[in-house]
C-alpha positions as a Python dict, from the first residue, in 0.01 Angstrom:
ca = {
    (1, 'M'): (0, 0, 0),
    (2, 'G'): (-162, 56, 339),
    (3, 'R'): (-467, 270, 404),
    (4, 'S'): (-255, 547, 560),
    (5, 'G'): (-26, 558, 255),
    (6, 'N'): (-325, 572, 22),
    (7, 'L'): (-476, 859, 221),
    (8, 'K'): (-144, 1044, 231),
    (9, 'N'): (-107, 1024, -148),
    (10, 'A'): (-466, 1139, -196),
    (11, 'I'): (-404, 1446, 22),
    (12, 'V'): (-79, 1522, -161),
    (13, 'A'): (-254, 1492, -499),
    (14, 'F'): (-521, 1742, -395),
    (15, 'L'): (-273, 1990, -245),
    (16, 'V'): (-3, 1999, -514),
    (17, 'P'): (-183, 2224, -768),
    (18, 'L'): (-277, 2483, -504),
    (19, 'P'): (29, 2713, -551),
    (20, 'S'): (-60, 2779, -916),
    (21, 'I'): (-435, 2798, -853),
    (22, 'L'): (-399, 3044, -562),
    (23, 'F'): (-154, 3265, -752),
    (24, 'Y'): (-384, 3275, -1054),
    (25, 'L'): (-688, 3362, -843),
    (26, 'Y'): (-487, 3638, -678),
    (27, 'F'): (-387, 3767, -1021),
    (28, 'L'): (-750, 3774, -1137),
    (29, 'D'): (-841, 3974, -829),
    (30, 'H'): (-556, 4226, -853),
    (31, 'F'): (-443, 4269, -1213),
    (32, 'H'): (-660, 4581, -1260),
    (33, 'S'): (-493, 4761, -968),
    (34, 'N'): (-235, 5014, -1097),
    (35, 'S'): (-144, 5122, -748),
    (36, 'S'): (-5, 4783, -656),
    (37, 'S'): (371, 4759, -632),
    (38, 'L'): (340, 4442, -838),
    (39, 'S'): (141, 4605, -1119),
    (40, 'S'): (418, 4531, -1371),
    (41, 'L'): (390, 4163, -1279),
    (42, 'W'): (12, 4166, -1333),
    (43, 'S'): (66, 4341, -1666),
    (44, 'W'): (306, 4069, -1777),
    (45, 'C'): (62, 3798, -1664),
    (46, 'F'): (-214, 3969, -1865),
    (47, 'H'): (-16, 4005, -2187),
    (48, 'H'): (149, 3659, -2184),
    (49, 'P'): (-117, 3396, -2103),
    (50, 'L'): (71, 3107, -2267),
    (51, 'L'): (401, 3195, -2103),
    (52, 'L'): (229, 3230, -1766),
    (53, 'A'): (73, 2885, -1804),
    (54, 'N'): (415, 2741, -1885),
    (55, 'V'): (567, 2911, -1579),
    (56, 'F'): (294, 2755, -1365),
    (57, 'F'): (370, 2415, -1516),
    (58, 'F'): (745, 2448, -1476),
    (59, 'F'): (741, 2535, -1106),
    (60, 'N'): (427, 2352, -997),
    (61, 'V'): (472, 2031, -1198),
    (62, 'N'): (831, 2003, -1317),
    (63, 'V'): (988, 2120, -991),
    (64, 'L'): (729, 2033, -724),
    (65, 'F'): (610, 1700, -869),
    (66, 'W'): (971, 1602, -937),
    (67, 'T'): (1070, 1685, -580),
    (68, 'I'): (782, 1481, -437),
    (69, 'G'): (862, 1194, -675),
    (70, 'H'): (1223, 1198, -558),
    (71, 'I'): (1116, 1193, -191),
    (72, 'Q'): (869, 907, -251),
    (73, 'S'): (1095, 723, -499),
    (74, 'S'): (795, 702, -735),
    (75, 'D'): (690, 930, -1020),
    (76, 'W'): (326, 825, -1002),
    (77, 'M'): (169, 1168, -985),
    (78, 'I'): (232, 1281, -1343),
    (79, 'D'): (36, 982, -1474),
    (80, 'L'): (-269, 1087, -1271),
    (81, 'Y'): (-238, 1454, -1358),
    (82, 'W'): (-232, 1383, -1730),
    (83, 'T'): (-607, 1341, -1685),
    (84, 'V'): (-645, 1667, -1489),
    (85, 'I'): (-408, 1924, -1642),
    (86, 'P'): (-608, 1972, -1967),
    (87, 'V'): (-914, 2057, -1755),
    (88, 'L'): (-711, 2307, -1551),
    (89, 'L'): (-569, 2456, -1872),
    (90, 'I'): (-902, 2501, -2047),
    (91, 'H'): (-1052, 2681, -1749),
    (92, 'Y'): (-739, 2894, -1724),
    (93, 'Y'): (-766, 2988, -2093),
    (94, 'A'): (-1142, 3056, -2065),
    (95, 'T'): (-1111, 3279, -1756),
    (96, 'H'): (-795, 3468, -1845),
    (97, 'P'): (-870, 3842, -1880),
    (98, 'S'): (-725, 3850, -2233),
    (99, 'A'): (-950, 3566, -2357),
    (100, 'Q'): (-1193, 3621, -2643),
    (101, 'F'): (-1415, 3345, -2779),
    (102, 'D'): (-1753, 3229, -2898),
    (103, 'G'): (-1948, 3132, -2588),
    (104, 'L'): (-2122, 2826, -2731),
    (105, 'R'): (-1804, 2681, -2882),
    (106, 'S'): (-1626, 2735, -2550),
    (107, 'K'): (-1900, 2555, -2356),
    (108, 'I'): (-1894, 2260, -2598),
    (109, 'V'): (-1516, 2219, -2575),
    (110, 'I'): (-1516, 2259, -2196),
    (111, 'V'): (-1787, 1993, -2156),
    (112, 'L'): (-1603, 1756, -2392),
    (113, 'T'): (-1278, 1810, -2202),
    (114, 'W'): (-1450, 1728, -1874),
    (115, 'V'): (-1603, 1412, -2022),
    (116, 'W'): (-1265, 1308, -2160),
    (117, 'S'): (-1101, 1373, -1822),
    (118, 'I'): (-1365, 1185, -1622),
    (119, 'R'): (-1333, 885, -1853),
    (120, 'L'): (-955, 877, -1831),
    (121, 'T'): (-949, 940, -1455),
    (122, 'H'): (-1202, 662, -1400),
    (123, 'N'): (-991, 426, -1609),
    (124, 'Y'): (-678, 522, -1414),
    (125, 'F'): (-832, 446, -1075),
    (126, 'R'): (-1007, 133, -1202),
    (127, 'R'): (-673, 5, -1330),
    (128, 'E'): (-500, 97, -1004),
    (129, 'K'): (-774, -70, -795),
    (130, 'W'): (-891, 268, -665),
    (131, 'Q'): (-562, 348, -497),
    (132, 'W'): (-360, 670, -511),
    (133, 'G'): (-3, 619, -626),
    (134, 'A'): (17, 247, -559),
    (135, 'R'): (266, 221, -843),
    (136, 'E'): (425, 432, -1113),
    (137, 'D'): (401, 385, -1489),
    (138, 'W'): (595, 70, -1589),
    (139, 'R'): (800, 273, -1838),
    (140, 'F'): (923, 502, -1558),
    (141, 'A'): (991, 199, -1337),
    (142, 'D'): (1200, 42, -1615),
    (143, 'M'): (1395, 364, -1668),
    (144, 'R'): (1450, 396, -1291),
    (145, 'L'): (1626, 58, -1299),
    (146, 'Q'): (1809, 139, -1621),
    (147, 'Y'): (1960, 469, -1507),
    (148, 'G'): (2012, 379, -1142),
    (149, 'K'): (2184, 653, -940),
    (150, 'H'): (2149, 902, -1228),
    (151, 'W'): (1770, 870, -1238),
    (152, 'W'): (1720, 1152, -984),
    (153, 'W'): (1821, 1415, -1243),
    (154, 'I'): (1735, 1231, -1564),
    (155, 'S'): (1376, 1194, -1442),
    (156, 'F'): (1337, 1573, -1431),
    (157, 'F'): (1376, 1587, -1810),
    (158, 'S'): (1241, 1247, -1921),
    (159, 'V'): (932, 1242, -1697),
    (160, 'Y'): (843, 1604, -1625),
    (161, 'F'): (996, 1854, -1867),
    (162, 'S'): (906, 1632, -2162),
    (163, 'Q'): (546, 1616, -2035),
    (164, 'Q'): (532, 1995, -2043),
    (165, 'I'): (621, 1996, -2412),
    (166, 'F'): (369, 1722, -2493),
    (167, 'L'): (82, 1858, -2287),
    (168, 'F'): (110, 2218, -2400),
    (169, 'G'): (154, 2103, -2759),
    (170, 'I'): (-159, 1889, -2772),
    (171, 'C'): (-360, 2141, -2565),
    (172, 'L'): (-285, 2435, -2797),
    (173, 'P'): (-630, 2401, -2963),
    (174, 'L'): (-785, 2471, -2620),
    (175, 'Y'): (-596, 2802, -2620),
    (176, 'V'): (-700, 2882, -2978),
    (177, 'V'): (-1068, 2822, -2898),
    (178, 'H'): (-1037, 3089, -2628),
    (179, 'S'): (-833, 3340, -2826),
    (180, 'V'): (-1043, 3369, -3145),
    (181, 'D'): (-1401, 3499, -3140),
    (182, 'E'): (-1567, 3360, -3453),
    (183, 'P'): (-1923, 3226, -3485),
    (184, 'M'): (-1972, 2850, -3488),
    (185, 'N'): (-2014, 2661, -3815),
    (186, 'I'): (-2050, 2305, -3942),
    (187, 'W'): (-1682, 2227, -3883),
    (188, 'D'): (-1727, 2281, -3512),
    (189, 'L'): (-1990, 2008, -3515),
    (190, 'V'): (-1754, 1781, -3709),
    (191, 'A'): (-1478, 1847, -3456),
    (192, 'A'): (-1714, 1778, -3165),
    (193, 'G'): (-1825, 1454, -3332),
    (194, 'V'): (-1466, 1335, -3381),
    (195, 'C'): (-1381, 1416, -3017),
    (196, 'L'): (-1690, 1237, -2888),
    (197, 'C'): (-1623, 930, -3104),
    (198, 'G'): (-1270, 917, -2966),
    (199, 'I'): (-1394, 929, -2607),
    (200, 'V'): (-1655, 655, -2667),
    (201, 'I'): (-1411, 424, -2849),
    (202, 'A'): (-1145, 467, -2580),
    (203, 'Y'): (-1400, 401, -2304),
    (204, 'F'): (-1525, 74, -2451),
    (205, 'A'): (-1174, -41, -2546),
    (206, 'D'): (-1041, 25, -2196),
    (207, 'T'): (-1345, -142, -2038),
    (208, 'Q'): (-1297, -453, -2250),
    (209, 'L'): (-927, -457, -2160),
    (210, 'H'): (-1006, -415, -1790),
    (211, 'N'): (-1254, -703, -1797),
    (212, 'F'): (-1000, -923, -1978),
    (213, 'V'): (-724, -848, -1727),
    (214, 'T'): (-963, -905, -1436),
    (215, 'R'): (-1068, -1246, -1570),
    (216, 'N'): (-707, -1349, -1625),
    (217, 'T'): (-614, -1241, -1273),
    (218, 'K'): (-890, -1463, -1132),
    (219, 'L'): (-778, -1756, -1349),
    (220, 'K'): (-421, -1713, -1226),
    (221, 'E'): (-537, -1709, -864),
    (222, 'L'): (-728, -2034, -925),
    (223, 'G'): (-421, -2193, -1084),
    (224, 'K'): (-593, -2220, -1422),
    (225, 'P'): (-439, -2135, -1762),
    (226, 'M'): (-479, -1770, -1854),
    (227, 'V'): (-625, -1654, -2185),
    (228, 'P'): (-319, -1546, -2386),
    (229, 'N'): (-470, -1263, -2584),
    (230, 'L'): (-764, -1024, -2603),
    (231, 'D'): (-905, -1041, -2957),
    (232, 'R'): (-1275, -979, -2902),
    (233, 'G'): (-1491, -669, -2912),
    (234, 'L'): (-1306, -366, -3049),
    (235, 'W'): (-982, -558, -3006),
    (236, 'Q'): (-1066, -791, -3295),
    (237, 'Y'): (-1043, -492, -3530),
    (238, 'S'): (-745, -313, -3378),
    (239, 'R'): (-454, -418, -3157),
    (240, 'H'): (-474, -85, -2974),
    (241, 'P'): (-827, 57, -3005),
    (242, 'N'): (-780, 251, -2681),
    (243, 'Y'): (-485, 436, -2836),
    (244, 'F'): (-687, 496, -3152),
    (245, 'G'): (-973, 648, -2951),
    (246, 'E'): (-733, 870, -2758),
    (247, 'Q'): (-578, 998, -3082),
    (248, 'L'): (-923, 1073, -3227),
    (249, 'W'): (-988, 1295, -2925),
    (250, 'W'): (-674, 1503, -2973),
    (251, 'W'): (-712, 1529, -3351),
    (252, 'G'): (-1074, 1635, -3303),
    (253, 'L'): (-944, 1931, -3102),
    (254, 'V'): (-712, 2013, -3392),
    (255, 'V'): (-1018, 2043, -3619),
    (256, 'F'): (-1155, 2310, -3383),
    (257, 'A'): (-830, 2507, -3413),
    (258, 'W'): (-800, 2452, -3789),
    (259, 'N'): (-1152, 2589, -3833),
    (260, 'L'): (-1040, 2905, -3649),
    (261, 'G'): (-744, 2955, -3880),
    (262, 'H'): (-478, 2788, -3664),
    (263, 'G'): (-418, 2459, -3840),
    (264, 'W'): (-51, 2475, -3736),
    (265, 'T'): (-158, 2338, -3397),
    (266, 'F'): (-163, 1993, -3558),
    (267, 'V'): (209, 1977, -3471),
    (268, 'G'): (131, 1898, -3108),
    (269, 'S'): (-101, 1609, -3193),
    (270, 'L'): (141, 1483, -3458),
    (271, 'I'): (429, 1467, -3208),
    (272, 'N'): (199, 1299, -2956),
    (273, 'S'): (92, 1041, -3215),
    (274, 'M'): (455, 971, -3304),
    (275, 'C'): (540, 920, -2936),
    (276, 'L'): (241, 691, -2896),
    (277, 'A'): (361, 492, -3197),
    (278, 'Y'): (690, 439, -3013),
    (279, 'V'): (502, 339, -2697),
    (280, 'T'): (302, 91, -2909),
    (281, 'V'): (628, -77, -3012),
    (282, 'L'): (739, -99, -2649),
    (283, 'V'): (405, -244, -2538),
    (284, 'E'): (409, -510, -2810),
    (285, 'Q'): (770, -605, -2732),
    (286, 'R'): (664, -647, -2370),
    (287, 'M'): (376, -873, -2475),
    (288, 'L'): (607, -1092, -2681),
    (289, 'K'): (838, -1143, -2381),
    (290, 'Q'): (558, -1323, -2196),
    (291, 'E'): (593, -1688, -2295),
    (292, 'Y'): (233, -1794, -2243),
    (293, 'R'): (106, -1537, -2492),
    (294, 'A'): (396, -1485, -2735),
    (295, 'E'): (275, -1725, -3008),
    (296, 'A'): (-84, -1604, -2994),
    (297, 'Y'): (28, -1241, -3004),
    (298, 'R'): (250, -1297, -3309),
    (299, 'L'): (-54, -1433, -3493),
    (300, 'Y'): (-256, -1141, -3365),
    (301, 'Q'): (4, -899, -3506),
    (302, 'K'): (-16, -1063, -3848),
    (303, 'T'): (-393, -1056, -3872),
    (304, 'T'): (-506, -740, -3693),
    (305, 'S'): (-462, -370, -3768),
    (306, 'V'): (-229, -182, -3532),
    (307, 'W'): (-440, 129, -3458),
    (308, 'V'): (-712, 205, -3708),
    (309, 'P'): (-995, -51, -3669),
    (310, 'W'): (-1028, -277, -3972),
    (311, 'F'): (-1145, -625, -4058),
    (312, 'R'): (-907, -904, -3965),
    (313, 'S'): (-715, -1074, -4244),
    (314, 'S'): (-834, -1401, -4396),
    (315, 'A'): (-565, -1589, -4203),
    (316, 'I'): (-761, -1565, -3883),
    (317, 'A'): (-1079, -1675, -4059),
    (318, 'V'): (-902, -1985, -4192),
    (319, 'K'): (-771, -2058, -3844),
    (320, 'D'): (-1122, -2028, -3696),
    (321, 'K'): (-1263, -2252, -3969),
    (322, 'D'): (-999, -2519, -3908),
    (323, 'T'): (-1069, -2503, -3537),
}
């Protein structure tokens, strides 16, 4: 991608959320006015914060992002905005006129959400070599080839509408935190600890993966054999420690909601975990299709935990001893 294309995508990424942001700011400024001809609209926006957020998402993400993706023939933007939308949502929930919450709990969750977002955004740009929209998620690229001429309408549901369900489901605890005003207790500290552990684990796992991929890229450029598999650091205890850390983050948010009497919000994180389990299968199948690493990865599968970090089986120890 050229410099002009990179700049164009950066500008587009900054401009696309403006319709929702400007409308919401206008609502905050005018919802008290009974004389306005749109007072019934402001009343609806006040009494239905979750529905309003979903309307924003439908038109601003599902429709606008989908349209831009169709024009550019790349659905790259949703991958980037996965790291941003939870931040936008938590500030929306915290500033909505109907919100009620414990101030300290709100500040803790907002700070944690920002830290999570910064980590994930940094990892996104590091992986993409600091470019905006240089490529789309490989799963979307595969589906684009699979569905061919039908992809233009299938992508609306498989890429965008499905993301609305996932994102609002897993972000429900952020809404609960800002709809229940109860004093903090020990469980809030437990929840914060789980969230923070998830962020830290995901950061180190992604950093180790990035360093591994970078080294292999250099070896390939030099015409040297690449290392077939990453099985050091956190990756010697889990085949997907980055996924494990990410799940800890979302389940930590569930603990916040459970503590406030809304344990049902676990459904969002459960569905997300199930989808990530499916993605894990796809990723491992992709690894096994690469000849230079297939044998090493099969051994890795037999000896290393899938998600939850655990000690490697004795088989790997025997192999190391023989070596």
